[in-house]
Jmol script that loads the backbone (N, CA, C; Angstrom):
load data "model"
ATOM      1  N   MET A   1       0.768  -1.208   0.054  1.00  0.00           N
ATOM      2  CA  MET A   1      -0.128   0.083   0.117  1.00  0.00           C
ATOM      3  C   MET A   1       1.023   1.134  -0.074  1.00  0.00           C
ATOM      4  N   GLN A   2       0.623   2.115  -0.854  1.00  0.00           N
ATOM      5  CA  GLN A   2       1.398   3.461  -0.948  1.00  0.00           C
ATOM      6  C   GLN A   2       0.733   4.553  -0.435  1.00  0.00           C
ATOM      7  N   ILE A   3       1.592   5.192   0.374  1.00  0.00           N
ATOM      8  CA  ILE A   3       0.997   6.475   1.125  1.00  0.00           C
ATOM      9  C   ILE A   3       0.976   7.704   0.070  1.00  0.00           C
ATOM     10  N   PRO A   4      -0.105   8.346  -0.188  1.00  0.00           N
ATOM     11  CA  PRO A   4       0.108   9.491  -1.050  1.00  0.00           C
ATOM     12  C   PRO A   4       0.681  10.335  -0.817  1.00  0.00           C
ATOM     13  N   LYS A   5       1.334  11.257  -1.656  1.00  0.00           N
ATOM     14  CA  LYS A   5       2.224  12.196  -1.487  1.00  0.00           C
ATOM     15  C   LYS A   5       1.780  13.347  -0.463  1.00  0.00           C
ATOM     16  N   ILE A   6       0.600  13.515  -0.492  1.00  0.00           N
ATOM     17  CA  ILE A   6      -0.070  14.895   0.059  1.00  0.00           C
ATOM     18  C   ILE A   6       0.082  14.319   1.659  1.00  0.00           C
ATOM     19  N   ARG A   7      -0.472  13.137   2.011  1.00  0.00           N
ATOM     20  CA  ARG A   7      -0.440  12.676   3.467  1.00  0.00           C
ATOM     21  C   ARG A   7       1.108  12.693   3.772  1.00  0.00           C
ATOM     22  N   LEU A   8       2.062  12.187   3.119  1.00  0.00           N
ATOM     23  CA  LEU A   8       3.462  12.162   3.630  1.00  0.00           C
ATOM     24  C   LEU A   8       3.918  13.375   3.667  1.00  0.00           C
ATOM     25  N   THR A   9       3.569  14.353   2.928  1.00  0.00           N
ATOM     26  CA  THR A   9       3.959  15.902   2.877  1.00  0.00           C
ATOM     27  C   THR A   9       3.502  16.327   4.231  1.00  0.00           C
ATOM     28  N   PHE A  10       2.289  16.238   4.508  1.00  0.00           N
ATOM     29  CA  PHE A  10       1.583  16.608   5.609  1.00  0.00           C
ATOM     30  C   PHE A  10       2.163  16.242   6.919  1.00  0.00           C
ATOM     31  N   ALA A  11       2.406  14.899   7.032  1.00  0.00           N
ATOM     32  CA  ALA A  11       3.167  14.171   8.226  1.00  0.00           C
ATOM     33  C   ALA A  11       4.604  14.886   8.396  1.00  0.00           C
ATOM     34  N   VAL A  12       5.242  15.120   7.461  1.00  0.00           N
ATOM     35  CA  VAL A  12       6.505  15.756   7.521  1.00  0.00           C
ATOM     36  C   VAL A  12       6.511  17.129   8.175  1.00  0.00           C
ATOM     37  N   ILE A  13       5.437  17.817   7.649  1.00  0.00           N
ATOM     38  CA  ILE A  13       5.263  19.238   8.180  1.00  0.00           C
ATOM     39  C   ILE A  13       4.765  19.227   9.609  1.00  0.00           C
ATOM     40  N   VAL A  14       3.919  18.232  10.014  1.00  0.00           N
ATOM     41  CA  VAL A  14       3.476  18.353  11.454  1.00  0.00           C
ATOM     42  C   VAL A  14       4.683  18.017  12.298  1.00  0.00           C
ATOM     43  N   ILE A  15       5.551  17.122  11.907  1.00  0.00           N
ATOM     44  CA  ILE A  15       6.759  16.712  12.715  1.00  0.00           C
ATOM     45  C   ILE A  15       7.505  17.802  12.825  1.00  0.00           C
ATOM     46  N   LEU A  16       7.645  18.348  11.733  1.00  0.00           N
ATOM     47  CA  LEU A  16       8.846  19.791  11.883  1.00  0.00           C
ATOM     48  C   LEU A  16       8.408  20.769  12.763  1.00  0.00           C
ATOM     49  N   VAL A  17       7.036  21.112  12.557  1.00  0.00           N
ATOM     50  CA  VAL A  17       6.263  22.131  13.295  1.00  0.00           C
ATOM     51  C   VAL A  17       6.460  21.764  14.799  1.00  0.00           C
ATOM     52  N   ALA A  18       6.113  20.471  15.145  1.00  0.00           N
ATOM     53  CA  ALA A  18       6.124  20.040  16.566  1.00  0.00           C
ATOM     54  C   ALA A  18       7.754  19.688  17.105  1.00  0.00           C
ATOM     55  N   ALA A  19       8.587  19.784  16.250  1.00  0.00           N
ATOM     56  CA  ALA A  19       9.997  19.615  16.783  1.00  0.00           C
ATOM     57  C   ALA A  19      10.300  21.117  16.946  1.00  0.00           C
ATOM     58  N   SER A  20       9.886  21.938  16.251  1.00  0.00           N
ATOM     59  CA  SER A  20      10.491  23.516  16.357  1.00  0.00           C
ATOM     60  C   SER A  20      10.020  24.194  17.645  1.00  0.00           C
ATOM     61  N   MET A  21       8.658  23.656  17.834  1.00  0.00           N
ATOM     62  CA  MET A  21       8.001  24.364  18.975  1.00  0.00           C
ATOM     63  C   MET A  21       8.456  23.826  20.258  1.00  0.00           C
ATOM     64  N   ARG A  22       8.951  22.388  20.137  1.00  0.00           N
ATOM     65  CA  ARG A  22       9.665  21.658  21.329  1.00  0.00           C
ATOM     66  C   ARG A  22      10.856  22.676  21.736  1.00  0.00           C
ATOM     67  N   LEU A  23      11.690  22.911  20.955  1.00  0.00           N
ATOM     68  CA  LEU A  23      12.964  23.640  20.991  1.00  0.00           C
ATOM     69  C   LEU A  23      12.799  25.018  21.474  1.00  0.00           C
ATOM     70  N   SER A  24      11.630  25.602  21.280  1.00  0.00           N
ATOM     71  CA  SER A  24      11.545  26.993  21.730  1.00  0.00           C
ATOM     72  C   SER A  24      11.324  27.214  23.324  1.00  0.00           C
ATOM     73  N   PHE A  25      11.031  26.000  24.081  1.00  0.00           N
ATOM     74  CA  PHE A  25      10.895  26.142  25.626  1.00  0.00           C
ATOM     75  C   PHE A  25      12.266  25.968  26.199  1.00  0.00           C
ATOM     76  N   ALA A  26      11.769  26.170  27.640  1.00  0.00           N
ATOM     77  CA  ALA A  26      13.179  26.348  28.245  1.00  0.00           C
ATOM     78  C   ALA A  26      13.599  24.990  28.429  1.00  0.00           C
ATOM     79  N   PRO A  27      14.854  24.693  28.917  1.00  0.00           N
ATOM     80  CA  PRO A  27      15.252  23.271  29.041  1.00  0.00           C
ATOM     81  C   PRO A  27      14.310  22.419  30.043  1.00  0.00           C
ATOM     82  N   ASP A  28      13.890  23.110  31.222  1.00  0.00           N
ATOM     83  CA  ASP A  28      12.886  22.339  31.988  1.00  0.00           C
ATOM     84  C   ASP A  28      11.759  22.359  31.660  1.00  0.00           C
ATOM     85  N   GLY A  29      11.538  23.076  30.563  1.00  0.00           N
ATOM     86  CA  GLY A  29       9.988  22.830  29.961  1.00  0.00           C
ATOM     87  C   GLY A  29       9.216  23.968  30.603  1.00  0.00           C
ATOM     88  N   VAL A  30       9.587  24.999  31.196  1.00  0.00           N
ATOM     89  CA  VAL A  30       8.788  25.922  31.964  1.00  0.00           C
ATOM     90  C   VAL A  30       9.388  27.424  31.206  1.00  0.00           C
ATOM     91  N   ILE A  31       8.449  28.410  30.820  1.00  0.00           N
ATOM     92  CA  ILE A  31       8.977  29.478  30.563  1.00  0.00           C
ATOM     93  C   ILE A  31       8.640  30.472  31.752  1.00  0.00           C
ATOM     94  N   LYS A  32       9.782  31.061  31.914  1.00  0.00           N
ATOM     95  CA  LYS A  32       9.920  32.131  33.082  1.00  0.00           C
ATOM     96  C   LYS A  32       9.967  33.517  32.773  1.00  0.00           C
ATOM     97  N   ILE A  33       8.747  34.357  33.317  1.00  0.00           N
ATOM     98  CA  ILE A  33       8.529  35.632  32.937  1.00  0.00           C
ATOM     99  C   ILE A  33       8.165  36.481  34.186  1.00  0.00           C
ATOM    100  N   SER A  34       8.643  37.520  34.334  1.00  0.00           N
ATOM    101  CA  SER A  34       8.493  38.201  35.339  1.00  0.00           C
ATOM    102  C   SER A  34       7.069  38.969  35.536  1.00  0.00           C
ATOM    103  N   ARG A  35       6.667  39.187  36.894  1.00  0.00           N
ATOM    104  CA  ARG A  35       5.313  39.649  36.994  1.00  0.00           C
ATOM    105  C   ARG A  35       5.145  41.112  36.313  1.00  0.00           C
ATOM    106  N   LEU A  36       6.313  42.019  36.204  1.00  0.00           N
ATOM    107  CA  LEU A  36       6.338  43.407  35.811  1.00  0.00           C
ATOM    108  C   LEU A  36       5.778  43.111  34.232  1.00  0.00           C
ATOM    109  N   HIS A  37       6.594  41.978  33.550  1.00  0.00           N
ATOM    110  CA  HIS A  37       6.397  41.697  32.176  1.00  0.00           C
ATOM    111  C   HIS A  37       4.947  41.447  31.728  1.00  0.00           C
ATOM    112  N   THR A  38       4.213  40.636  32.794  1.00  0.00           N
ATOM    113  CA  THR A  38       3.066  40.073  32.468  1.00  0.00           C
ATOM    114  C   THR A  38       2.138  41.035  32.624  1.00  0.00           C
ATOM    115  N   ASP A  39       2.239  41.883  33.540  1.00  0.00           N
ATOM    116  CA  ASP A  39       1.337  43.316  33.750  1.00  0.00           C
ATOM    117  C   ASP A  39       1.568  43.994  32.782  1.00  0.00           C
ATOM    118  N   ALA A  40       2.721  44.284  32.135  1.00  0.00           N
ATOM    119  CA  ALA A  40       2.814  45.298  30.894  1.00  0.00           C
ATOM    120  C   ALA A  40       1.964  44.537  29.568  1.00  0.00           C
ATOM    121  N   ILE A  41       2.171  42.956  29.399  1.00  0.00           N
ATOM    122  CA  ILE A  41       1.513  42.621  28.506  1.00  0.00           C
ATOM    123  C   ILE A  41      -0.057  42.616  28.514  1.00  0.00           C
ATOM    124  N   GLN A  42      -0.675  42.529  29.653  1.00  0.00           N
ATOM    125  CA  GLN A  42      -1.955  42.559  29.696  1.00  0.00           C
ATOM    126  C   GLN A  42      -2.447  44.111  29.516  1.00  0.00           C
ATOM    127  N   THR A  43      -1.871  45.197  30.171  1.00  0.00           N
ATOM    128  CA  THR A  43      -2.155  46.390  29.934  1.00  0.00           C
ATOM    129  C   THR A  43      -2.383  46.921  28.568  1.00  0.00           C
ATOM    130  N   CYS A  44      -1.079  46.419  27.709  1.00  0.00           N
ATOM    131  CA  CYS A  44      -0.863  46.800  26.388  1.00  0.00           C
ATOM    132  C   CYS A  44      -1.851  46.143  25.568  1.00  0.00           C
ATOM    133  N   SER A  45      -2.057  44.680  25.798  1.00  0.00           N
ATOM    134  CA  SER A  45      -3.048  44.027  25.009  1.00  0.00           C
ATOM    135  C   SER A  45      -4.535  44.746  25.211  1.00  0.00           C
ATOM    136  N   THR A  46      -4.812  45.038  26.292  1.00  0.00           N
ATOM    137  CA  THR A  46      -6.267  45.575  26.714  1.00  0.00           C
ATOM    138  C   THR A  46      -6.280  46.966  25.822  1.00  0.00           C
ATOM    139  N   ALA A  47      -5.046  47.899  25.864  1.00  0.00           N
ATOM    140  CA  ALA A  47      -5.051  49.015  25.292  1.00  0.00           C
ATOM    141  C   ALA A  47      -5.310  49.189  23.822  1.00  0.00           C
ATOM    142  N   ALA A  48      -4.693  47.861  23.251  1.00  0.00           N
ATOM    143  CA  ALA A  48      -4.523  47.660  21.729  1.00  0.00           C
ATOM    144  C   ALA A  48      -5.667  47.008  21.034  1.00  0.00           C
ATOM    145  N   ALA A  49      -6.484  46.175  22.041  1.00  0.00           N
ATOM    146  CA  ALA A  49      -7.685  45.572  21.800  1.00  0.00           C
ATOM    147  C   ALA A  49      -8.818  46.553  21.335  1.00  0.00           C
ATOM    148  N   LYS A  50      -8.500  47.753  21.614  1.00  0.00           N
ATOM    149  CA  LYS A  50      -9.619  48.846  21.294  1.00  0.00           C
ATOM    150  C   LYS A  50      -9.705  49.059  19.754  1.00  0.00           C
ATOM    151  N   PHE A  51      -8.608  48.673  19.022  1.00  0.00           N
ATOM    152  CA  PHE A  51      -8.485  49.020  17.736  1.00  0.00           C
ATOM    153  C   PHE A  51      -8.395  47.747  16.777  1.00  0.00           C
ATOM    154  N   PRO A  52      -9.356  46.974  16.530  1.00  0.00           N
ATOM    155  CA  PRO A  52      -9.223  45.680  15.878  1.00  0.00           C
ATOM    156  C   PRO A  52      -8.636  45.918  14.600  1.00  0.00           C
ATOM    157  N   ASP A  53      -7.843  44.783  13.841  1.00  0.00           N
ATOM    158  CA  ASP A  53      -6.898  45.005  12.838  1.00  0.00           C
ATOM    159  C   ASP A  53      -8.134  45.066  11.821  1.00  0.00           C
ATOM    160  N   TYR A  54      -9.282  44.668  11.625  1.00  0.00           N
ATOM    161  CA  TYR A  54     -10.008  44.500  10.437  1.00  0.00           C
ATOM    162  C   TYR A  54     -10.694  45.958  10.069  1.00  0.00           C
ATOM    163  N   SER A  55     -10.693  46.858  11.131  1.00  0.00           N
ATOM    164  CA  SER A  55     -11.075  48.221  11.131  1.00  0.00           C
ATOM    165  C   SER A  55     -10.265  49.281  11.178  1.00  0.00           C
ATOM    166  N   TRP A  56      -8.965  49.203  11.837  1.00  0.00           N
ATOM    167  CA  TRP A  56      -8.265  50.144  11.869  1.00  0.00           C
ATOM    168  C   TRP A  56      -6.680  49.742  11.349  1.00  0.00           C
ATOM    169  N   GLY A  57      -6.760  48.911  10.548  1.00  0.00           N
ATOM    170  CA  GLY A  57      -5.365  48.503   9.919  1.00  0.00           C
ATOM    171  C   GLY A  57      -4.501  48.131  11.088  1.00  0.00           C
ATOM    172  N   ASN A  58      -3.141  48.913  10.721  1.00  0.00           N
ATOM    173  CA  ASN A  58      -2.076  48.658  11.630  1.00  0.00           C
ATOM    174  C   ASN A  58      -2.028  49.201  12.890  1.00  0.00           C
ATOM    175  N   THR A  59      -3.129  49.814  13.255  1.00  0.00           N
ATOM    176  CA  THR A  59      -3.110  50.756  14.786  1.00  0.00           C
ATOM    177  C   THR A  59      -3.003  49.888  15.948  1.00  0.00           C
ATOM    178  N   GLU A  60      -3.548  48.739  15.691  1.00  0.00           N
ATOM    179  CA  GLU A  60      -3.685  47.819  17.070  1.00  0.00           C
ATOM    180  C   GLU A  60      -2.086  47.501  17.398  1.00  0.00           C
ATOM    181  N   ILE A  61      -1.341  47.032  16.372  1.00  0.00           N
ATOM    182  CA  ILE A  61       0.023  46.736  16.666  1.00  0.00           C
ATOM    183  C   ILE A  61       0.973  47.877  17.200  1.00  0.00           C
ATOM    184  N   PHE A  62       0.725  49.056  16.498  1.00  0.00           N
ATOM    185  CA  PHE A  62       1.411  50.232  16.900  1.00  0.00           C
ATOM    186  C   PHE A  62       1.113  50.603  18.314  1.00  0.00           C
ATOM    187  N   ILE A  63      -0.235  50.516  18.784  1.00  0.00           N
ATOM    188  CA  ILE A  63      -0.418  50.831  19.980  1.00  0.00           C
ATOM    189  C   ILE A  63       0.192  49.677  20.911  1.00  0.00           C
ATOM    190  N   TYR A  64       0.170  48.664  20.696  1.00  0.00           N
ATOM    191  CA  TYR A  64       0.757  47.699  21.425  1.00  0.00           C
ATOM    192  C   TYR A  64       2.262  47.690  21.607  1.00  0.00           C
ATOM    193  N   ARG A  65       2.828  48.093  20.538  1.00  0.00           N
ATOM    194  CA  ARG A  65       4.299  48.245  20.659  1.00  0.00           C
ATOM    195  C   ARG A  65       4.662  49.613  21.302  1.00  0.00           C
ATOM    196  N   GLY A  66       4.179  50.648  21.234  1.00  0.00           N
ATOM    197  CA  GLY A  66       4.201  51.874  21.758  1.00  0.00           C
ATOM    198  C   GLY A  66       4.003  51.720  23.269  1.00  0.00           C
ATOM    199  N   CYS A  67       3.141  51.063  23.711  1.00  0.00           N
ATOM    200  CA  CYS A  67       2.749  50.752  25.080  1.00  0.00           C
ATOM    201  C   CYS A  67       3.888  49.841  25.702  1.00  0.00           C
ATOM    202  N   MET A  68       4.450  48.680  25.031  1.00  0.00           N
ATOM    203  CA  MET A  68       5.350  47.851  25.555  1.00  0.00           C
ATOM    204  C   MET A  68       6.687  48.929  25.768  1.00  0.00           C
ATOM    205  N   THR A  69       6.961  49.610  24.633  1.00  0.00           N
ATOM    206  CA  THR A  69       8.197  50.446  25.019  1.00  0.00           C
ATOM    207  C   THR A  69       7.975  51.412  25.939  1.00  0.00           C
ATOM    208  N   GLU A  70       6.824  51.926  26.214  1.00  0.00           N
ATOM    209  CA  GLU A  70       6.652  52.787  27.334  1.00  0.00           C
ATOM    210  C   GLU A  70       6.956  52.188  28.765  1.00  0.00           C
ATOM    211  N   HIS A  71       6.831  50.786  28.664  1.00  0.00           N
ATOM    212  CA  HIS A  71       6.808  49.970  29.976  1.00  0.00           C
ATOM    213  C   HIS A  71       8.573  49.435  29.819  1.00  0.00           C
ATOM    214  N   ARG A  72       9.378  49.744  28.814  1.00  0.00           N
ATOM    215  CA  ARG A  72      10.492  49.288  28.679  1.00  0.00           C
ATOM    216  C   ARG A  72      10.703  48.048  28.715  1.00  0.00           C
ATOM    217  N   LYS A  73       9.597  47.327  27.989  1.00  0.00           N
ATOM    218  CA  LYS A  73       9.699  45.616  27.740  1.00  0.00           C
ATOM    219  C   LYS A  73       9.645  45.483  26.440  1.00  0.00           C
ATOM    220  N   GLN A  74      10.209  44.271  25.920  1.00  0.00           N
ATOM    221  CA  GLN A  74      10.248  43.913  24.683  1.00  0.00           C
ATOM    222  C   GLN A  74       8.861  43.114  24.279  1.00  0.00           C
ATOM    223  N   GLU A  75       8.456  43.133  23.078  1.00  0.00           N
ATOM    224  CA  GLU A  75       7.244  42.714  22.804  1.00  0.00           C
ATOM    225  C   GLU A  75       7.068  41.365  23.112  1.00  0.00           C
TER     226      GLU A  75
END
end "model"
wireframe off; spacefill off
backbone 0.3
color backbone group
């Protein structure tokens, strides 16, 4: 029985994505983030949510990035 090329290609893509996601975590499997950083993410996400992408274009991401810069945090 032959496996169709589409299924084989899909399986390879799934394996590669899963492997790359596994490598993105810390060695102990836990991503550590400070309380100040989580507060900044929440505040900036709330501010940016007022400008949905479908109606305001790029405004949402610009608001978020500006807010994170004000908090002196990376995106």
